[in-house]
PLY file of the C-alpha trace (Angstrom):
ply
format ascii 1.0
element vertex 533
property float x
property float y
property float z
element edge 532
property int vertex1
property int vertex2
end_header
173.40 166.67 109.91
169.72 167.50 111.19
167.42 169.13 108.49
165.01 171.95 109.83
161.62 171.05 108.96
160.32 173.93 106.79
157.33 176.46 107.97
154.48 176.40 106.07
155.25 179.05 104.14
157.88 177.73 102.58
155.42 174.45 101.85
155.17 173.91 97.80
151.16 172.90 97.38
149.34 170.77 94.67
145.85 171.67 93.75
144.44 168.62 91.41
141.04 169.20 92.45
141.42 172.44 90.84
143.55 171.76 88.27
141.73 168.87 86.95
137.61 169.43 87.41
135.50 172.17 86.42
135.85 175.54 88.29
134.34 179.14 88.14
137.75 181.05 88.45
135.99 184.91 89.12
137.59 185.12 92.18
133.91 187.11 93.07
133.29 186.21 96.90
129.92 187.44 96.40
127.00 184.80 97.39
125.37 183.39 94.13
124.25 180.37 92.48
127.73 178.31 90.96
125.83 175.95 88.77
127.93 174.03 86.00
131.09 173.63 88.45
132.59 171.62 91.06
134.38 174.60 92.83
134.86 178.33 92.86
138.39 180.02 93.43
138.09 182.06 95.68
140.98 183.90 98.11
140.32 184.24 101.86
139.44 187.49 103.50
142.03 188.55 105.62
142.03 189.51 109.28
142.71 191.86 111.59
145.87 190.51 114.15
146.23 186.34 113.61
147.70 185.00 116.54
148.51 181.16 117.26
146.69 179.64 119.97
146.92 175.93 119.55
149.00 174.20 116.86
148.95 169.78 116.58
152.39 168.92 116.95
152.23 165.19 115.84
150.25 165.98 112.77
152.51 168.92 111.81
155.67 166.49 112.02
153.71 164.10 109.82
153.34 166.62 107.25
156.84 167.77 108.07
155.96 171.14 109.08
157.23 173.21 112.07
155.55 174.48 114.25
155.58 178.10 113.42
155.76 180.91 116.43
152.96 183.39 117.70
152.58 186.06 114.66
154.91 185.27 111.17
154.06 184.10 108.04
153.15 181.11 108.63
150.28 182.01 111.06
149.72 184.68 108.63
148.31 181.96 106.26
146.68 179.89 108.93
144.54 183.21 109.07
144.31 183.46 105.52
145.82 186.96 105.18
148.54 185.78 102.65
149.08 183.35 100.03
151.93 181.77 98.22
152.69 181.37 94.98
151.64 177.53 94.71
148.81 178.04 96.12
145.09 177.41 94.47
142.51 178.33 97.07
139.04 177.26 96.35
135.53 176.57 97.97
133.64 173.37 96.83
130.26 173.49 95.35
127.87 170.76 97.33
124.08 170.66 97.90
123.00 167.94 100.87
119.32 166.90 102.40
119.56 168.73 106.01
117.28 167.07 108.32
115.88 165.02 105.80
114.75 167.84 103.47
116.49 168.73 100.21
118.26 171.99 100.63
119.93 172.55 96.84
122.94 174.06 96.46
124.94 174.47 100.00
128.51 174.36 99.33
132.05 175.63 101.40
130.13 178.73 102.51
133.38 179.34 105.57
135.38 176.85 104.11
138.06 177.94 102.29
140.96 174.78 100.60
144.12 176.24 100.33
145.54 172.96 98.33
147.64 169.91 99.44
150.89 169.15 100.93
152.86 166.19 101.06
153.10 163.90 104.24
156.44 162.39 105.29
155.17 159.17 103.82
153.84 160.69 100.44
150.43 160.81 101.25
148.89 163.63 99.97
146.73 165.99 102.59
144.77 168.49 101.67
144.66 172.22 103.97
141.58 173.97 104.62
141.15 177.04 106.13
137.34 177.05 108.49
136.32 180.35 108.95
138.04 182.55 106.13
135.76 184.79 105.40
132.97 184.94 102.21
132.32 182.46 99.70
129.50 182.15 96.55
128.10 179.61 99.09
127.69 181.99 102.03
123.88 182.43 101.35
123.74 185.14 104.21
126.08 184.46 106.33
130.17 186.00 106.69
132.26 183.12 106.34
133.71 183.52 109.87
133.59 181.56 112.73
133.95 182.34 116.31
136.88 180.91 118.61
133.67 178.74 120.72
133.12 176.18 117.63
136.58 176.40 116.48
138.00 175.38 119.54
135.96 172.48 119.65
136.76 171.40 116.35
139.94 171.84 116.78
140.45 169.84 120.10
137.30 166.87 119.03
139.59 166.48 115.14
142.21 165.17 116.95
141.10 164.15 120.11
138.67 161.05 117.72
141.84 160.69 116.17
143.54 159.71 119.60
140.52 157.34 120.29
141.53 155.66 117.17
137.86 157.18 115.47
138.02 157.62 111.13
137.92 161.43 111.09
139.48 164.52 109.41
142.54 166.11 111.60
142.59 169.32 112.63
146.14 171.39 112.47
145.65 174.60 113.88
143.72 177.24 115.78
144.44 180.96 115.06
142.65 183.75 116.75
141.78 186.48 114.54
141.50 189.65 116.32
138.29 190.47 114.99
134.89 190.28 116.53
131.98 187.79 115.39
128.30 188.16 115.45
126.22 185.07 116.38
122.78 184.29 117.83
124.05 181.13 119.74
120.29 179.68 119.93
118.81 181.50 117.27
116.72 183.19 120.02
117.26 186.66 119.08
120.15 187.34 121.27
123.36 187.97 118.70
126.06 188.86 120.53
129.96 189.82 119.22
132.41 186.62 120.02
136.23 186.43 119.37
136.34 185.19 115.83
139.17 182.77 115.16
140.20 180.20 111.80
140.81 176.22 112.53
143.73 174.78 109.94
141.41 171.33 108.75
143.45 168.68 107.42
142.11 165.38 105.68
143.48 163.62 102.30
140.44 165.18 101.00
137.07 166.73 102.06
134.73 165.62 99.15
131.47 164.57 100.87
128.57 162.70 99.75
126.52 166.08 98.85
129.05 167.13 96.45
127.66 164.40 94.18
124.22 165.14 94.91
124.23 168.81 93.70
124.93 166.92 90.47
122.14 165.18 89.61
119.85 167.66 91.36
120.54 170.18 88.68
121.28 167.78 85.78
125.18 168.10 85.11
126.22 164.48 84.38
129.40 165.22 82.89
130.29 166.94 85.83
129.10 164.40 88.31
131.49 161.70 86.31
134.61 163.50 86.62
133.90 164.36 89.79
133.22 160.76 90.41
136.56 159.89 88.47
138.66 162.26 90.41
137.62 160.58 93.65
138.48 157.07 92.31
141.91 157.79 90.63
142.55 160.11 93.50
141.66 158.28 96.87
140.49 154.70 95.74
143.09 153.83 93.44
143.51 150.29 94.54
139.88 149.61 93.20
140.78 150.10 89.43
140.53 152.81 86.55
136.90 153.84 86.72
134.42 152.07 85.28
130.54 150.58 85.92
132.10 147.66 87.46
134.55 150.07 89.01
131.57 152.00 90.62
129.64 149.43 92.33
132.88 148.29 94.07
133.31 152.01 94.62
130.40 151.93 96.47
130.51 149.24 98.20
133.97 150.55 99.71
132.29 153.82 101.25
129.27 151.82 102.60
132.12 149.94 103.96
133.69 152.80 105.58
131.07 153.99 106.62
129.78 151.24 108.91
133.32 151.10 110.36
133.37 154.97 111.47
129.78 154.69 112.88
130.68 151.33 114.71
133.24 153.36 116.35
131.17 156.44 117.31
128.64 153.50 118.99
131.30 151.93 120.92
132.62 155.18 122.22
129.66 157.31 122.52
130.20 159.51 120.32
127.27 162.07 118.55
127.85 163.66 115.72
124.83 165.47 116.16
124.20 166.67 112.37
124.59 164.23 109.67
122.98 166.08 106.71
124.08 164.06 103.57
126.36 167.58 103.09
128.32 166.35 106.89
128.74 162.88 105.60
132.97 162.29 103.86
133.26 160.41 100.84
136.14 158.93 102.64
134.29 157.13 105.80
135.78 159.87 108.16
134.22 161.96 110.55
133.82 165.61 109.18
132.32 168.67 110.51
132.50 168.89 113.98
129.50 170.85 115.14
127.30 170.16 118.26
128.18 166.94 119.07
129.19 165.38 122.36
129.25 162.32 124.40
126.59 160.30 126.45
126.63 161.32 129.94
124.51 159.37 131.09
124.06 156.84 128.61
120.47 157.33 126.17
120.01 156.82 123.16
117.45 159.57 122.43
120.24 162.36 123.56
121.34 164.44 120.97
123.39 167.97 121.97
121.53 169.89 118.82
118.81 172.21 120.03
117.56 172.28 116.51
117.41 168.85 116.89
115.23 168.55 119.76
112.15 168.19 117.63
112.42 164.93 116.37
115.89 163.58 117.47
116.71 162.32 113.67
120.70 162.44 114.88
120.29 161.54 118.36
123.11 158.74 119.12
121.08 155.85 118.52
119.53 156.87 115.66
123.13 157.80 113.88
123.06 154.12 112.56
119.66 154.24 110.72
120.76 157.96 109.27
124.34 156.82 107.97
121.98 154.11 106.34
119.85 156.37 104.87
122.41 158.69 103.73
123.79 155.65 101.88
120.51 155.36 99.95
120.94 159.41 99.18
124.47 158.95 97.62
123.34 155.78 96.10
120.68 157.85 94.34
123.12 160.29 93.30
124.99 157.63 91.67
122.68 156.11 89.44
124.04 157.92 85.96
126.80 155.82 86.84
125.74 152.17 86.20
123.52 151.14 83.91
121.24 149.24 86.45
120.40 150.99 89.82
119.86 147.51 91.33
123.17 147.06 91.29
124.32 149.52 94.05
121.67 147.64 96.37
124.67 145.01 97.66
126.17 147.79 99.10
123.53 148.98 101.65
123.83 144.94 102.71
127.67 145.31 102.96
127.11 148.49 105.20
124.48 146.62 107.22
126.43 143.89 107.74
130.17 145.70 107.99
128.42 147.71 111.39
127.03 144.13 112.38
130.43 142.88 112.48
132.58 145.62 113.23
130.33 146.82 116.40
130.50 143.69 117.87
134.25 143.10 117.55
134.54 146.56 119.00
132.40 145.52 121.97
134.34 142.39 122.70
137.31 144.42 123.04
135.79 146.50 125.46
134.70 143.70 127.82
138.08 141.65 127.71
136.10 138.92 125.34
137.96 136.89 122.44
135.34 135.17 120.46
134.25 132.13 121.21
130.52 131.30 120.41
129.34 134.13 118.09
125.13 133.28 118.85
125.60 133.81 122.54
128.61 136.37 122.63
125.96 138.49 120.54
122.74 138.14 122.53
125.24 139.25 125.21
126.72 142.46 123.53
123.10 143.39 122.34
121.71 142.82 125.43
123.96 145.34 127.07
122.95 148.70 125.22
119.17 148.70 126.89
120.68 148.08 130.25
123.03 151.29 130.31
120.12 153.17 128.77
117.70 151.95 131.93
120.46 152.26 134.52
121.35 155.73 132.50
124.95 155.35 133.99
128.19 157.38 132.41
128.87 155.58 129.48
132.79 156.03 129.31
133.15 155.83 133.30
130.98 152.41 133.46
133.59 150.80 130.65
136.44 151.90 131.94
135.90 151.02 135.63
134.74 147.41 134.54
138.50 147.24 132.87
140.12 147.50 136.35
136.87 145.79 137.77
137.94 142.31 135.61
140.28 140.92 137.25
138.59 140.63 140.61
135.46 139.05 138.70
137.55 136.33 137.53
139.38 135.99 140.74
135.66 134.12 141.20
135.97 135.30 145.41
131.85 135.29 146.06
131.93 139.16 146.61
130.93 140.12 143.19
127.44 141.87 144.47
129.38 143.82 146.61
131.86 144.59 143.51
128.92 145.46 140.79
127.47 147.76 143.39
130.73 149.50 143.38
131.18 149.57 139.44
127.22 151.37 139.46
128.56 153.85 142.22
131.14 155.10 140.41
129.24 155.20 137.04
126.06 156.81 138.20
124.84 160.26 138.01
123.85 161.31 141.66
120.21 162.66 142.45
118.97 160.21 139.34
117.16 156.98 141.00
118.39 154.42 138.49
117.20 150.78 137.47
120.13 148.33 137.58
117.82 145.17 137.65
118.95 145.04 134.04
122.75 145.66 134.30
122.88 143.81 137.21
121.29 141.10 135.27
123.95 141.57 132.45
126.63 142.06 134.93
126.03 138.44 136.14
126.38 136.81 132.49
128.85 138.48 131.79
131.10 137.41 134.14
129.98 133.44 133.30
131.39 134.54 129.91
134.64 136.10 131.15
135.59 132.88 133.16
135.36 131.61 129.82
138.91 133.23 128.86
142.33 131.01 128.84
144.15 134.44 128.61
145.89 135.89 131.97
143.91 138.40 133.91
146.21 140.64 134.06
146.63 140.60 129.90
142.36 140.85 129.53
142.92 144.15 132.61
145.96 145.68 129.67
143.54 144.67 127.01
140.46 146.13 128.31
142.49 149.45 129.01
143.36 149.69 125.75
139.57 149.45 124.56
138.33 151.55 126.77
139.23 155.49 126.90
139.56 156.91 130.73
139.45 160.61 129.09
137.27 161.83 126.24
135.82 164.89 125.34
132.90 165.86 127.06
131.08 169.44 126.26
131.83 170.89 129.52
135.24 170.26 129.24
135.37 171.97 125.88
133.60 175.05 127.82
135.95 175.36 130.29
138.49 175.54 127.83
136.71 178.17 125.80
135.77 180.04 128.25
139.56 180.34 129.67
140.78 181.21 126.04
138.15 184.26 125.69
139.20 185.89 128.76
143.03 185.40 127.51
144.08 182.15 129.42
145.16 179.27 127.02
146.40 176.68 130.02
143.48 175.15 129.99
143.23 174.61 126.61
146.81 173.22 126.95
146.15 170.59 129.42
143.27 169.84 128.44
144.97 168.70 124.50
147.88 167.19 126.18
145.65 165.00 128.22
143.56 163.53 124.86
146.22 162.43 123.13
146.68 159.71 125.33
142.91 159.10 126.16
143.97 155.30 127.40
146.32 156.33 129.78
145.91 156.40 133.62
147.21 159.62 133.74
146.49 159.99 137.96
147.67 163.93 137.71
144.97 164.45 135.57
141.89 162.27 137.50
139.60 165.35 137.70
139.21 165.34 133.26
137.64 162.11 133.82
134.47 162.70 136.40
131.67 162.79 135.33
129.48 165.97 134.11
129.16 168.12 137.26
125.91 169.61 138.07
125.87 172.76 136.73
126.59 171.54 133.36
124.03 169.58 133.06
121.92 172.36 131.42
124.71 175.12 130.99
124.74 176.55 126.99
127.94 174.82 125.54
127.78 171.80 128.11
124.27 170.43 127.56
122.87 172.19 124.75
124.39 173.90 121.31
123.54 174.65 118.16
124.72 174.63 114.50
125.99 178.36 115.68
129.48 179.37 114.99
0 1
1 2
2 3
3 4
4 5
5 6
6 7
7 8
8 9
9 10
10 11
11 12
12 13
13 14
14 15
15 16
16 17
17 18
18 19
19 20
20 21
21 22
22 23
23 24
24 25
25 26
26 27
27 28
28 29
29 30
30 31
31 32
32 33
33 34
34 35
35 36
36 37
37 38
38 39
39 40
40 41
41 42
42 43
43 44
44 45
45 46
46 47
47 48
48 49
49 50
50 51
51 52
52 53
53 54
54 55
55 56
56 57
57 58
58 59
59 60
60 61
61 62
62 63
63 64
64 65
65 66
66 67
67 68
68 69
69 70
70 71
71 72
72 73
73 74
74 75
75 76
76 77
77 78
78 79
79 80
80 81
81 82
82 83
83 84
84 85
85 86
86 87
87 88
88 89
89 90
90 91
91 92
92 93
93 94
94 95
95 96
96 97
97 98
98 99
99 100
100 101
101 102
102 103
103 104
104 105
105 106
106 107
107 108
108 109
109 110
110 111
111 112
112 113
113 114
114 115
115 116
116 117
117 118
118 119
119 120
120 121
121 122
122 123
123 124
124 125
125 126
126 127
127 128
128 129
129 130
130 131
131 132
132 133
133 134
134 135
135 136
136 137
137 138
138 139
139 140
140 141
141 142
142 143
143 144
144 145
145 146
146 147
147 148
148 149
149 150
150 151
151 152
152 153
153 154
154 155
155 156
156 157
157 158
158 159
159 160
160 161
161 162
162 163
163 164
164 165
165 166
166 167
167 168
168 169
169 170
170 171
171 172
172 173
173 174
174 175
175 176
176 177
177 178
178 179
179 180
180 181
181 182
182 183
183 184
184 185
185 186
186 187
187 188
188 189
189 190
190 191
191 192
192 193
193 194
194 195
195 196
196 197
197 198
198 199
199 200
200 201
201 202
202 203
203 204
204 205
205 206
206 207
207 208
208 209
209 210
210 211
211 212
212 213
213 214
214 215
215 216
216 217
217 218
218 219
219 220
220 221
221 222
222 223
223 224
224 225
225 226
226 227
227 228
228 229
229 230
230 231
231 232
232 233
233 234
234 235
235 236
236 237
237 238
238 239
239 240
240 241
241 242
242 243
243 244
244 245
245 246
246 247
247 248
248 249
249 250
250 251
251 252
252 253
253 254
254 255
255 256
256 257
257 258
258 259
259 260
260 261
261 262
262 263
263 264
264 265
265 266
266 267
267 268
268 269
269 270
270 271
271 272
272 273
273 274
274 275
275 276
276 277
277 278
278 279
279 280
280 281
281 282
282 283
283 284
284 285
285 286
286 287
287 288
288 289
289 290
290 291
291 292
292 293
293 294
294 295
295 296
296 297
297 298
298 299
299 300
300 301
301 302
302 303
303 304
304 305
305 306
306 307
307 308
308 309
309 310
310 311
311 312
312 313
313 314
314 315
315 316
316 317
317 318
318 319
319 320
320 321
321 322
322 323
323 324
324 325
325 326
326 327
327 328
328 329
329 330
330 331
331 332
332 333
333 334
334 335
335 336
336 337
337 338
338 339
339 340
340 341
341 342
342 343
343 344
344 345
345 346
346 347
347 348
348 349
349 350
350 351
351 352
352 353
353 354
354 355
355 356
356 357
357 358
358 359
359 360
360 361
361 362
362 363
363 364
364 365
365 366
366 367
367 368
368 369
369 370
370 371
371 372
372 373
373 374
374 375
375 376
376 377
377 378
378 379
379 380
380 381
381 382
382 383
383 384
384 385
385 386
386 387
387 388
388 389
389 390
390 391
391 392
392 393
393 394
394 395
395 396
396 397
397 398
398 399
399 400
400 401
401 402
402 403
403 404
404 405
405 406
406 407
407 408
408 409
409 410
410 411
411 412
412 413
413 414
414 415
415 416
416 417
417 418
418 419
419 420
420 421
421 422
422 423
423 424
424 425
425 426
426 427
427 428
428 429
429 430
430 431
431 432
432 433
433 434
434 435
435 436
436 437
437 438
438 439
439 440
440 441
441 442
442 443
443 444
444 445
445 446
446 447
447 448
448 449
449 450
450 451
451 452
452 453
453 454
454 455
455 456
456 457
457 458
458 459
459 460
460 461
461 462
462 463
463 464
464 465
465 466
466 467
467 468
468 469
469 470
470 471
471 472
472 473
473 474
474 475
475 476
476 477
477 478
478 479
479 480
480 481
481 482
482 483
483 484
484 485
485 486
486 487
487 488
488 489
489 490
490 491
491 492
492 493
493 494
494 495
495 496
496 497
497 498
498 499
499 500
500 501
501 502
502 503
503 504
504 505
505 506
506 507
507 508
508 509
509 510
510 511
511 512
512 513
513 514
514 515
515 516
516 517
517 518
518 519
519 520
520 521
521 522
522 523
523 524
524 525
525 526
526 527
527 528
528 529
529 530
530 531
531 532
């Protein structure tokens, strides 16, 4: 007999964060400081007319949940309109450095966690509603989110998962039927936009900033309790919390963060707002706001208009910023260890892991096995500056190189023509490109490629598995947003389906692998974004 998966309203939630840590339980949604607590108990604020717009079926199946109807009890939960008896909703308290400056208490100002549900493998996953209304941490905001930003977060969370990048997930996108007023670029042009709520999913949403606020407030008991909770629930393999385990824990956080950033750098992803409150304690990509992909390749590019002055969070700065953020976390954890110097080696772990992971990922993208480490590193490290000088589209360059590899292995003598064809496909029209460095690199690469013992077919297939054809370019997300705002979900549905298999050819959707069109080069939502949502 086949058992039908339960709906979300039939699921039993667990609440270890609420049950094991100190929280403020008044239920008051009013904006205020909440000293002495790890969270505030607060219920979502109901919306007018919730309707399901998108559902991540594979994630739902993993969580053992059936896809809900367009309207009904499950969707009412996903919109924050009803709670079940096993839920203990809360908003977490944290602080953070924003653009390098300490911002004090921040917290979940528009995100409310419902609790955890068990997945089919026995693991526990927290479901959090983003845009579910005001909390004590909303400051002067309304706690809501608009369809524009919610759709972007839903799509990108899942797209990154299917690219193999460590990430939080997204289960659903629900429209609220309410209008939310937003000033997209903080320039005095506020306007009403359709509201939406995205259900985010992760083992936990604890951030670097959760620990920072405890140190800043002198709450050392809460700091230790939160650290112990995190280790017991999410780093159980390290053993029972102790000064020695705290050190190993920080090293593991550094290692996971390095792996995450290495994936960002090799797929061309720009987070856009790497504040310490946007850094997951699990090394997962979290908080998809003003993100983007390189098009064309430019290490100084950021999609975030708020960052245009300093470009602190530009693509090429991401490894350095992650190190800075880890240093800030280390400072927050110093009361847990007798000697602060014992935390310093973890920063070396970060640097070493970033370098080795990025190099290994790049070798895979190039179809190369590890041979002469020094020469291979020289080859992989020479590619980014050559790409920057040429300004080619990073995603298209690597995908086309994957198709070109068998011909290069054939040693037919027409390499220059093949290189020219590759650059023509990856270059942006109307932009004069300096290709000398990239052409030189391609010659070096071809010589190295011909040292491989694997068959051309195996190399080709391996490169296609490492180099996606489809990524969530901002102009594609913007097209889905505009269609959804007009009531057409077909663009969103097609894009979501394609992004689930980004390494497959899917020739019927070639248009979704195209370079950014001219009209999108300076269009809001395509080339420029902000933190407004």
